[in-house]
C-alpha positions as CSV (number, residue, x, y, z in Angstrom):
1,M,8.2,102.5,-15.8
2,S,9.9,105.3,-13.9
3,Q,13.4,106.5,-14.7
4,T,14.7,105.3,-11.3
5,G,13.5,101.8,-11.7
6,W,15.5,99.0,-13.2
7,Q,15.3,98.8,-17.0
8,Q,16.2,95.8,-19.0
9,P,18.8,96.4,-21.7
10,A,17.6,96.1,-25.3
11,W,18.6,93.0,-27.3
12,G,22.1,93.2,-28.5
13,T,23.2,95.9,-26.1
14,A,25.6,95.4,-23.2
15,A,24.2,95.5,-19.7
16,A,25.0,98.5,-17.6
17,P,28.1,97.9,-15.4
18,M,27.5,97.3,-11.7
19,P,28.1,100.3,-9.5
20,A,31.2,100.1,-7.2
21,G,30.5,98.5,-3.9
22,A,27.3,96.9,-5.0
23,M,26.7,93.2,-4.1
24,P,26.0,90.8,-7.0
25,P,22.7,89.1,-6.8
26,P,22.6,85.8,-5.0
27,P,23.1,82.7,-7.1
28,M,20.0,80.9,-8.4
29,P,19.2,77.8,-6.5
30,A,20.1,74.6,-8.3
31,Q,17.2,73.1,-10.2
32,P,16.2,69.6,-9.0
33,Q,17.3,66.9,-11.3
34,P,14.5,64.7,-12.7
35,M,14.3,61.2,-11.3
36,Q,16.0,58.6,-13.4
37,W,13.9,55.6,-14.3
38,T,15.3,52.2,-13.2
39,A,13.9,48.8,-13.8
40,P,11.9,47.4,-10.9
41,T,13.7,44.7,-9.0
42,H,10.5,42.5,-9.0
43,P,8.1,43.0,-11.9
44,G,5.2,41.5,-10.0
45,P,2.7,38.8,-11.2
46,K,2.6,38.1,-14.9
47,T,-0.6,37.7,-16.9
48,D,-1.6,34.2,-17.6
49,L,-1.0,33.1,-21.2
50,L,-4.2,31.1,-21.4
51,A,-6.2,34.1,-20.3
52,L,-4.7,36.1,-23.1
53,L,-5.4,33.3,-25.6
54,A,-8.9,33.1,-24.3
55,I,-9.7,36.7,-24.9
56,G,-8.1,36.5,-28.3
57,A,-10.2,33.5,-29.2
58,A,-13.3,35.4,-28.0
59,A,-12.4,38.3,-30.2
60,L,-11.9,36.0,-33.2
61,G,-15.1,34.1,-32.2
62,T,-17.2,37.2,-32.6
63,T,-15.6,38.3,-35.9
64,V,-13.9,35.6,-38.0
65,F,-14.3,32.1,-36.6
66,V,-17.8,32.7,-35.3
67,G,-18.6,29.3,-33.7
68,L,-15.2,27.8,-33.2
69,G,-13.6,30.8,-31.6
70,S,-16.4,31.2,-29.1
71,L,-16.1,27.6,-28.0
72,A,-12.4,27.9,-27.7
73,A,-12.8,31.1,-25.7
74,I,-15.1,29.3,-23.2
75,V,-12.8,26.3,-22.8
76,L,-9.6,28.3,-22.5
77,G,-11.3,30.8,-20.1
78,F,-12.3,28.0,-17.7
79,I,-8.8,26.4,-17.9
80,A,-7.2,29.8,-17.3
81,L,-9.4,30.5,-14.3
82,R,-8.3,27.2,-12.7
83,R,-4.7,27.9,-13.5
84,I,-4.9,31.5,-12.2
85,A,-6.4,30.3,-8.9
86,R,-3.5,27.8,-8.5
87,T,-0.6,30.0,-9.5
88,G,-1.8,33.5,-8.5
89,D,-1.0,35.1,-11.8
90,D,-3.0,38.0,-13.2
91,G,-5.6,37.7,-15.9
92,R,-8.7,36.6,-14.0
93,L,-10.8,39.3,-15.5
94,L,-9.6,38.5,-19.0
95,A,-10.6,34.9,-18.6
96,I,-14.0,35.9,-17.2
97,W,-14.6,38.3,-20.1
98,A,-13.6,35.7,-22.6
99,I,-16.1,33.2,-21.1
100,L,-18.9,35.8,-21.1
101,L,-18.1,36.9,-24.7
102,G,-18.0,33.3,-25.9
103,I,-21.3,32.5,-24.3
104,A,-23.0,35.7,-25.6
105,T,-21.8,34.9,-29.1
106,I,-23.0,31.3,-29.0
107,V,-26.4,32.5,-27.7
108,A,-26.6,35.1,-30.5
109,I,-25.7,32.3,-33.1
110,I,-28.4,30.0,-31.7
111,A,-31.0,32.9,-31.6
112,S,-30.2,34.0,-35.2
113,T,-30.4,30.4,-36.4
114,I,-33.8,29.9,-34.9
115,I,-35.0,33.2,-36.3
116,G,-33.6,32.4,-39.7
117,I,-35.2,29.0,-39.8
118,G,-38.5,30.5,-38.7
119,A,-38.3,33.2,-41.4
120,F,-37.4,30.6,-44.1
121,L,-40.4,28.4,-43.0
122,A,-42.8,31.4,-43.1
123,I,-41.6,32.3,-46.6
124,A,-41.9,28.7,-47.7
125,E,-45.4,28.5,-46.3
126,Q,-46.4,31.6,-48.2
127,F,-45.1,30.2,-51.5
128,G,-46.9,26.9,-50.8
129,A,-50.1,28.8,-50.3
130,L,-49.7,30.5,-53.7
131,G,-49.3,27.1,-55.3
132,V,-45.8,27.8,-56.6
């Protein structure tokens, strides 16, 4: 930087005094204040409780309560869909997913039961052919 240009004073040193007759720099514009959050006056539609229970039952029906949770998910899902159509609450997609997940789990249970019985009969037939 040239000798005639402005130089920043080093840390801990005083700034050079302003020459006589010089104008001070214009003040910095005020920083805009961040918007303050306020609670909405109307929160909007609420999620239907039965739809939430249906998706919870579907999750339990695929993991812990394999048959019972899936049946509960299907029943609660259909009841929730009717109630949502009547009241206009949110949760329609949750109820639909609960029904689909419940049906898929029950189909998987039936398919695995049929495959398991077929495998058991095939093994039993092989043991019968051996004379055991």
